[in-house]
C-alpha positions as CSV (number, residue, x, y, z in Angstrom):
1,M,52.6,17.0,-19.0
2,P,51.6,15.0,-15.9
3,R,48.2,13.9,-15.2
4,D,46.1,15.6,-12.5
5,P,46.1,13.1,-9.6
6,D,42.7,14.5,-8.6
7,I,41.1,13.8,-11.9
8,Q,42.4,10.2,-11.6
9,R,41.2,9.8,-8.0
10,R,37.8,11.0,-9.3
11,R,37.7,8.4,-12.1
12,V,38.6,5.6,-9.8
13,F,35.9,6.6,-7.4
14,A,33.2,7.1,-10.1
15,R,34.1,3.6,-11.6
16,N,34.0,1.9,-8.2
17,L,30.6,3.6,-7.3
18,R,29.1,2.4,-10.4
19,I,30.5,-1.2,-10.0
20,A,29.2,-1.3,-6.3
21,R,25.8,0.2,-7.4
22,Q,25.3,-2.4,-10.2
23,R,26.6,-5.5,-8.1
24,A,23.9,-4.3,-5.6
25,H,21.2,-4.4,-8.5
26,L,20.4,-0.6,-7.9
27,T,19.7,2.1,-10.4
28,Q,20.9,5.5,-10.0
29,V,17.4,6.6,-9.0
30,D,17.4,4.0,-6.4
31,M,20.6,5.3,-5.0
32,A,19.5,9.0,-5.1
33,E,16.4,8.0,-3.1
34,A,18.3,6.0,-0.6
35,M,20.8,8.9,-0.2
36,E,18.0,11.4,0.0
37,M,19.5,13.5,-2.7
38,S,18.4,14.5,-6.2
39,E,19.2,12.2,-9.2
40,T,21.4,14.8,-10.6
41,V,23.6,15.1,-7.5
42,Y,24.1,11.3,-7.5
43,A,24.9,11.1,-11.3
44,R,27.6,13.7,-10.7
45,Y,29.1,11.3,-8.3
46,E,29.4,8.5,-10.8
47,A,30.4,10.9,-13.5
48,G,33.3,11.8,-11.3
49,T,32.5,15.5,-11.4
50,T,31.6,15.9,-7.5
51,W,33.0,14.4,-4.4
52,P,30.7,13.4,-1.7
53,A,31.0,14.9,1.6
54,T,32.2,12.6,4.5
55,G,28.6,11.9,5.7
56,S,27.6,11.1,2.2
57,L,30.5,8.7,1.7
58,R,29.7,6.8,5.0
59,R,26.1,6.6,3.5
60,L,27.3,5.3,0.3
61,C,29.4,2.7,2.0
62,R,26.5,1.5,4.2
63,I,24.0,1.3,1.3
64,L,26.5,-0.5,-1.1
65,R,28.3,-2.5,1.7
66,C,31.8,-1.7,0.8
67,S,34.6,0.1,2.4
68,A,35.4,3.7,1.7
69,S,39.0,2.9,1.1
70,W,37.9,0.6,-1.7
71,L,35.3,3.2,-3.1
72,I,38.0,5.8,-3.3
73,G,40.6,3.6,-4.7
74,L,43.1,3.2,-1.8
75,D,42.4,-0.5,-1.4
76,D,43.0,-2.9,-4.4
77,T,40.4,-5.6,-3.3
78,S,37.7,-6.5,-5.7
79,G,35.1,-4.4,-3.8
80,P,31.8,-5.5,-2.6
81,A,30.4,-9.0,-3.5
82,P,27.4,-9.1,-6.0
83,S,24.2,-9.1,-4.1
84,P,21.2,-11.3,-5.0
85,P,18.8,-9.4,-7.3
86,P,16.1,-7.6,-5.3
87,A,12.7,-9.4,-4.8
88,E,10.9,-6.7,-6.6
89,P,11.5,-6.4,-10.4
90,L,13.1,-3.1,-11.7
91,A,10.1,-2.3,-13.7
92,L,7.8,-2.7,-10.7
93,R,10.0,-0.4,-8.6
94,R,9.8,2.2,-11.4
95,L,6.0,1.9,-11.5
96,R,5.8,2.3,-7.7
97,R,8.2,5.4,-8.0
98,Q,5.8,6.9,-10.5
99,L,2.7,6.2,-8.6
100,R,3.9,8.6,-5.8
101,T,2.8,11.6,-7.9
102,A,-0.6,10.0,-9.0
103,Q,-4.0,10.9,-7.5
104,P,-4.6,9.0,-4.2
105,G,-7.6,7.1,-5.7
106,T,-5.4,5.9,-8.6
107,R,-2.5,5.1,-6.4
108,R,-4.6,2.9,-4.2
109,M,-6.2,1.1,-7.1
110,V,-3.0,0.3,-8.9
111,E,-1.2,-0.7,-5.4
112,Q,-4.1,-3.0,-4.9
113,L,-3.7,-4.4,-8.3
114,L,-0.1,-5.1,-7.9
115,D,-0.5,-6.6,-4.5
116,E,-3.1,-9.0,-5.9
117,L,-0.7,-9.8,-8.8
118,E,2.1,-10.4,-6.3
119,A,0.0,-12.6,-4.2
120,R,-0.9,-14.8,-7.3
121,G,2.6,-15.1,-8.4
122,R,1.8,-13.3,-11.6
123,L,4.5,-10.7,-11.7
124,A,7.7,-11.3,-13.9
125,P,11.0,-12.2,-12.2
126,P,13.4,-9.6,-11.6
127,D,14.9,-8.2,-14.8
128,D,18.7,-6.9,-15.4
129,D,18.2,-4.0,-17.8
130,E,20.1,-1.6,-15.6
């Protein structure tokens, strides 16, 4: 029985999307935020269960600095070049994301502490756990 070409295309898209995101040193949460969508919707892109609309595909390409033809598997190039790690460590990005739901006073206090640690060079270098 022949394979469904649509399933194959979705698998290629999902694989290439994950590769591009990892080369950009971004998490799925980072991508969902950059795309202004829920984490669940973005995760469906990487699982190959959902295709992005044309506007979303353009945004993905802009964020990940890759071509749509590579992302959807029409171009056999190696895709986007790896980006340098972000200046802010992944754990710190997660903390800042969690702070958004904290009480305003708590948020200010923790942000001041983080700013002071950054200024003194006391924060750990970027990690590669995702």
